KOLTOR-660692 format. One line per field, with one value per residue (C-alpha): residue number from 1; x, y, z. Coordinates in steps of 0.1 Angstrom, whole numbers, plus 5000, padded with zeros to 4 digits. Layout:
n: NUM  ...
c1: X  ...
c2: Y  ...
c3: Z  ...
***
This chain:
n: 1  2  3  4  5  6  7  8  9  10  11  12  13  14  15  16  17  18  19  20  21  22  23  24  25  26  27  28  29  30  31  32  33  34  35  36  37  38  39  40  41  42  43  44  45  46  47  48  49  50  51  52  53  54  55  56  57  58  59  60  61  62  63  64  65  66  67  68  69  70  71  72  73  74  75  76  77  78  79  80  81  82  83  84  85  86  87  88  89  90  91  92  93  94  95  96  97  98  99  100  101  102  103  104  105  106  107  108  109  110  111  112  113  114  115  116  117  118  119  120  121  122  123  124  125  126  127  128  129  130  131  132  133
c1: 8293  8282  8265  8246  8235  8223  8202  8187  8178  8161  8141  8130  8101  8088  8091  8071  8044  8041  8039  8012  7991  7993  7983  7954  7941  7940  7910  7877  7855  7821  7791  7772  7739  7741  7714  7725  7736  7708  7684  7667  7634  7607  7624  7607  7625  7592  7583  7563  7572  7546  7545  7552  7522  7535  7535  7531  7568  7569  7598  7607  7593  7614  7599  7629  7623  7642  7640  7616  7601  7612  7604  7621  7598  7610  7645  7647  7648  7620  7615  7581  7573  7596  7585  7580  7577  7551  7535  7544  7546  7521  7518  7540  7527  7540  7522  7516  7527  7502  7511  7493  7494  7474  7452  7444  7456  7473  7480  7509  7507  7535  7513  7483  7463  7466  7444  7441  7407  7396  7383  7362  7371  7345  7355  7347  7334  7350  7329  7328  7314  7288  7277  7271  7246
c2: 4963  4991  5009  4977  4974  5010  5005  4973  4991  5018  4992  4973  4996  4997  4959  4955  4978  4960  4926  4939  4952  4919  4900  4924  4920  4882  4885  4879  4910  4910  4913  4946  4932  4900  4897  4901  4872  4852  4861  4830  4819  4824  4853  4884  4911  4929  4944  4922  4891  4899  4878  4894  4899  4876  4841  4823  4818  4840  4864  4878  4879  4886  4892  4897  4911  4881  4846  4829  4846  4833  4837  4830  4808  4796  4807  4787  4802  4786  4791  4791  4754  4745  4726  4738  4706  4685  4715  4730  4768  4774  4812  4842  4877  4910  4903  4865  4830  4802  4766  4736  4705  4675  4698  4720  4756  4776  4813  4829  4867  4891  4913  4891  4919  4944  4944  4970  4987  5014  5044  5070  5105  5132  5166  5193  5226  5258  5282  5306  5280  5270  5306  5310  5282
c3: 9333  9356  9326  9318  9354  9355  9324  9339  9371  9350  9330  9361  9371  9335  9333  9365  9354  9321  9339  9363  9334  9316  9347  9353  9318  9322  9346  9329  9325  9342  9319  9329  9316  9337  9363  9399  9420  9434  9406  9392  9376  9401  9419  9406  9425  9429  9463  9486  9465  9439  9408  9374  9351  9324  9339  9306  9301  9270  9273  9239  9204  9173  9139  9115  9080  9066  9081  9105  9135  9168  9205  9238  9259  9294  9285  9253  9217  9196  9159  9142  9137  9167  9198  9234  9254  9235  9218  9184  9177  9150  9150  9162  9162  9177  9210  9212  9204  9197  9206  9193  9215  9226  9247  9216  9210  9238  9234  9253  9254  9261  9283  9292  9309  9281  9251  9223  9224  9199  9218  9201  9213  9218  9205  9230  9216  9228  9249  9220  9197  9223  9227  9190  9190
***
């Protein structure tokens, strides 16, 4: 009986450690990519309360090789042909989504203030080439 009690006393710390690890693993893990507490639509987190450049509601555009393109507009995933409010998504490109509604066409751009512009570069001649002329 004494030998049995001695082995139980030796197993007690191991049992307690095992139970504590099981209890600890039962806690839900926090998502490291989750926005901080208090972050919500309308709170930009920019200094001075500035508004973000993209106020159209367009957040993401995905153009898969297979399947329909889709976008995240106002936090909702919308497929090409899907509806955003009363408007229907008629076109999705790498930089914009076009909606067709009762008011006509509306274009939502990922970066409204940026447009691609072709710029011609002037090639500078070296001083040696200028002296030869």
